[in-house]
C-alpha positions in Angstrom: 68.4 161.4 40.7 69.4 165.0 40.3 72.7 164.0 38.4 70.7 161.9 36.0 68.0 164.5 35.5 70.6 167.2 34.9 72.3 165.1 32.1 69.3 165.2 29.8 70.3 166.8 26.5 68.8 168.2 24.2 65.5 166.5 24.5 63.3 166.3 26.6 63.3 169.9 27.8 61.1 169.8 30.8 59.5 167.4 33.2 56.0 167.4 31.6 57.5 166.4 28.2 59.8 163.7 29.7 57.8 161.3 31.9 59.8 158.4 30.5 63.1 160.1 31.2 62.1 160.8 34.8 61.1 157.2 35.3 64.5 156.1 33.8 66.4 158.3 36.2 64.4 156.9 39.2 65.1 153.4 38.1 68.8 154.1 37.6 69.0 155.9 41.0 67.2 153.0 42.7 69.6 150.4 41.1 72.6 152.4 42.2 71.2 152.8 45.7 70.5 149.0 46.0 74.1 148.2 44.8 75.5 150.6 47.4 73.4 149.1 50.2 74.5 145.5 49.2 78.2 146.7 49.2 77.8 148.2 52.6 76.3 145.0 54.0 79.2 142.9 52.6 81.7 145.3 54.1 80.0 145.2 57.5 79.9 141.4 57.4 83.6 141.2 56.5 84.5 143.6 59.3 82.4 141.6 61.8 84.2 138.4 60.7 87.6 140.1 60.9 87.2 141.0 64.6 85.4 138.9 67.2 85.0 139.9 70.9 84.4 137.7 73.8 84.6 138.1 77.6 85.9 134.6 78.4 88.2 132.2 76.5 85.7 129.3 76.7 83.1 131.4 74.9 85.6 132.2 72.1 86.6 128.5 71.7 83.0 127.3 71.7 82.0 130.0 69.0 85.0 129.0 66.8 84.2 125.3 67.1 80.6 126.0 66.0 81.5 128.4 63.2 84.6 126.9 61.7 83.4 127.5 58.1 82.7 131.2 58.8 86.0 132.3 60.2 89.1 133.0 58.1 92.7 132.5 59.0 94.2 135.7 60.3 90.9 136.8 62.0 91.5 138.8 65.2 89.8 137.5 68.2 89.6 139.6 71.3 89.1 137.8 74.6 88.8 140.0 77.8 90.7 142.8 76.1 93.6 140.6 74.9 94.1 140.1 71.1 94.6 136.7 69.6 94.9 135.8 65.9 93.3 132.6 64.4 95.9 130.4 62.8 96.6 126.7 62.1 99.1 124.4 63.6 101.2 121.9 61.6 98.5 119.3 62.0 95.7 121.6 60.6 94.2 122.4 64.0 92.8 125.9 64.6 94.9 127.8 67.1 94.3 131.1 68.9 97.8 132.6 69.1 98.5 135.8 71.1 98.8 138.7 68.8 102.3 140.3 69.2 102.5 143.9 68.2 
């Protein structure tokens, strides 16, 4: 809001003369804030999908079976502290392969 307000030149000179400009700055600021929030949500969702953590292998397998459309190849799945990567076999089946460093 302050950046927008400081850009006003040469007219309007003060807040009392520039109600419309103040409203415009508020609208622009609100739009940018909403875009930033949407971007943060998308990044958080992408990060969540990239790394999945489970305590037991059967939990991981059940979750992957039920969410096939949501996971991407290359997703890291952590089961009991061991990292696996989601990949496909030659037949198109989803495979949890141990992640080698």
